[in-house]
C-alpha positions, 0 to 999 in steps of 0.5 A: 106183686101187681096191685091190680090183681091184689085189690078189689076192682076199682080200688084207688088204694095202693097195694102193699105187703098186707094185700100180698099176704091176704091173697096168699092166705086166700089161696092157702084156704082154697088149696089147703097148702102153700105148694101151689103159690109162688110170688113173682115180682114183675119188676121189669117196668111193666107194672107199678109194684106194691108199696114197699117193694119198688125195686130189688133193693127191697127184696131182703126186707120183703123176704124178712116180712114174709118170713115173719108172717109165714115162717122161713120154710113157707116164705122160701117156698113162696119166693122160690121153692115152689117155682123151682120145684115146678120147673124141675118136675117139668124138666124131668117130665120132658127129659123122661118123655 
């Protein structure tokens, strides 16, 4: 959700949802899957967030826009499912070591 990582170097544009989706599409093209993609917001004040998602008050609209673009199953994986899966698998690995 950080425009600096979503836009070409030196761009003076403000990143938006279309840039987030473009990066998700590019990562999907490289990996062939949505399983390795998770969206983090970093809305703690360190970054300037993308246009249309300046606070968590916009979270529902952002999630709905992702669902419209990628479908609800994929958007759920991007927003929390993939990160949760990695955390669970990691914890299992540590507990089972």
